[in-house]
N, C-alpha and C positions, 0 to 999 in steps of 0.2 A: 423473490430475492433470497440469496444465501449468504450467511455470514462466514467470514474467514478470519482466523487469528494468524498473524505472521510476526516474525521478529525481523527487524531491519537493523543489523548491527552497526551500519555505517551512517544512520540517521542521527545527526548530531544537533540540528538546530531547526528553528522554525522554517527557514528557507528550505531545507531538505524536506521537511514534512509537507510543505506547499508543493514543491516539485513532484514528489510522489502523488499527492492528491490529484495534481493537474493530469499526471500520466495516467492515472486510473480513470478519471473522468473523461479523458479523451477517447477511451474505448467503451465507457459506460456513463453517460452523463448523469444518470439518476442514482449512481453510486453514493453511499454515505461512508466516510472515512474518518475514523477516530485514531488518533495517534497520541502516544505517551513517550516523550522524549526520555524521560528518567529511565524507563525499562526498555526502551527501543521496540515497544510493541505497537502493532498496527491492527486495528480491526476494521474489516471492509465488509460492508452489507452491499452486494452487487447481484446484478441479474446475469452476469457473464460468469464462466467457471474460473476456479481458483488458478488453473494453469494460465489463463489469459491474463489474469491479474498480476501473477508472478512475473510473466514475460514482460508486461508493460513496466513494471518496477525495474527489472534488470536492464531493459532497454534505456530507462532513465538514469542508469549508471549506479544502481544500488544492489546490494547483496540481499537475498531473501533466504530466511531459515524458517523452519517450523517450530513452533513453541515447544 
């Protein structure tokens, strides 16, 4: 598994975080997702590549930036 650090500027609440987590787990059920709403940071430990994670988040309706 590989760890990715991303910034999600439009992640504003716990529901946003949960939606993003569900989108990631839809493509990698074993992924570990940690979010920090105050800094808009997302840390993902996943077995799929970073591009796949980014695409899943964008398809869920969120913007992804590199830290």
